[in-house]
Residue, then its C-alpha position, 0 to 999 in steps of 0.5 A: x397741762x397740754x398733751x399730744x394725744x395719739x389717735x393714729x399716725x396721721x392724727x395726733x392732737x394737742x389737748x388739755x388734761x389735768x396735771x396728774x395728782x401724785x401721792x406721798x411716795x411719788x413725784x411729778x416730773x417736768x418733761x423737757x425732751x421726749x423722743x419719738x420711737x419707731x414703736x410709737x408709729x407702729x399702728x398695729x401695735x398702738x391703734x387698738x389702745x388709742x386715744x392715748x398719750x405716748x412717749x417713753x424716751x424722756x428726759x426731764x426735771x423733778x418738779x414736785x416730790x411727795x412728802x415721803x420722797x427723800x431720794x430725789x429733790x426738786x430740780x434734779x435732772x432725771x431719766x425715768x423708765x416707763x416699764x420696771x421689773x419686780x426683780x423677784x420673779x423667776x423671769x427676773x432671777x434668771x436675767x429675763x427682766x423684760x418678760x416680767x409680768x410687772x414690767x409689762x404692766x407698769x408705766x408712768x402717767x400719762x406719757x412723755x408727750x405731755x408737759x408733766x408726768x407722774x412717776x408711780x411709787x414702783x417706778x420711783x423705786x427702780x426706774x428713776x436715774x439721775x442724769x450725770x452733770x455732764x450729760x445733756x437732756x438731749x443725750x438723756x433722750x437716748x438712754x432708753x433706745x440705746x439701753x434696748x440696743x445694749x441688751x440686744x447685743x448683750x443677749x447676742x454675746x457679741x465678741x470683740x473682732x466679730x463681723x456684724x451685719x445690721x439689717x435695717x438702718x433706721x434709728x435702732x439700726x444706727x445705734x446698733x452700728x455705733x454700739x457694736x463699734x464701741x464694743x470692739x466689733x470687727x467689720x460692720x455691715x448694714x443694709x437698707x433700701x433707703x439711700x438716706x439711711x445707707x448714707x447715715x450708716x456709712x457715716x457711722x462706719x458701716x460698709x453698706x449694702x443695698x437691700x435690693x441687691x443679693x445681700x449674702x453674695x454682696x456680703x461675702x464679696x466685702x468680707x473676704x468670702x465670709x458671711x457675718x458672725x452676728x446678724x442683727x435684724x432691725x426691721x419687721x420686713x419679711x424679705x429683709x428677714x429672709x436675707x438675714x437668715x441667709x447671711x449668717x456664718x457657720x457658728x454665728x448668731x441671729x438677733x431678732x431685735x425687731x419683729x413683724x406684726x403678729x400673725x406673720x410667719x417667716x419660712x425658717x431654714x431649720x436644716x441649714x441653721x441646725x447643720x451650721x450651728x446657728x443660734x437665734x436669740x431675741x431681745x425685748x426692751x431693757x432692764x435696769x442693768x442695761x440702763x445703768x450701763x448705757x448711761x455710762x456709755x453715753x456719759x463717757x462718750x463711748x457712744x455719741x448720740x446727739x449727732x443723730x438728732x435731725x428734727x425738733x418740734x414743740x408739743x403742738x407740732x408732735x403730729x408733724x414729728x409722727x408723720x415725719x417718722x412714719x414716712x421713713x424719709x430723711x429723718x433720724x431722731x425726732x425730739x419733741x420738747x413739751x415745754x415749747 
C-alpha cells in the first residue's frame, strides 16, 4: 500500500509498505480522510522519531475484521482514536485519562497518512467510534481535534456568559472560538499576528485584536474596562504567553492548551496571579468521554466544522499539505485523502 513518510516538514515522501497484518481481535480500516494537525508540523516534537507515518485525525471505512470481532462490520464508517487509556489506573480514575501511561504508549499502525491502518485490540476495545449516518467523513476528521478542544474548555470550567480570550487563531484557536460560542460564552476575543487568521476569527464571531498591539489594553477597551474571565493559550510563542498572563481578569482562569518546546521558560507573575486568585490549568489530548461528547456536538451541528476546510490533497501530495500548514499562511484545515 502507499504511505506518506515524514522525514521533516519539507520532506514527506510517498513510499510503499505492506498492508498491516491484523489479528483475530483486530481490524483493518481504509483511511478515507486524514487531517494534518498542528502537532504534525512541530519538528522539535516529531523529527527525533523520523522517518515515520503520521496522521491521527482520521475517518475511514472498515475494510476487514478479525474472526473474533463481532462489534464492527465491513463497511462501517468509523473514527479511530490513536491513543486510548487503560481506564483503571489512578490517573484515569481521577479523570486524568490523558496522562495515563497506556494512553501515551498506544497507537494504531502505521498512521493516518496511509491507505490502510491496523486497529490494535486495545484500540478496538475503547477507541473505535461509529460515525452517525448523518455525519460526513469530512466531519469525522474534526472529531479528534475538537475533542481536545472540548477537554480543554471542560478542564477550564468555562461557564455561560463568561468572556473568553483566545490567544492564537490557528485551527485550534478557531475551534475554541466555535466551541465557546456553542457552549454559551459571553464576548469572545481572539488574537493573532496573521491577518488571514484574524479575518477567520472575526468570521466565526470573535472580536479580534492584533497581537502586535497592547493586547490587555485593547481588550479592556473592547470589554467595558474588563479583562477576560478565561484566557485560552493556543500558541507556544513566548510573547503571546506573556500577553495572555496579563490579560486575565481577577478570579479568572488561564488555560495552557498549547506549549512552547521543552526547555523554554516563561516569566510567571506569581504575585499578581496569587493576589488576583487566577487559576492556571493545562490540557493535553482527549479522553473517550470527550470524544463521545464531541461526536454529538458535530452531529447536532452545534459546532459546524466543514467550513474550516481550505485544502485537500491526494496521498502523493501530502508533502504539499505539510509545507502549507507549516508556512502558517492562508490555510486552515488541510485534509489528505489517501485513496486518491
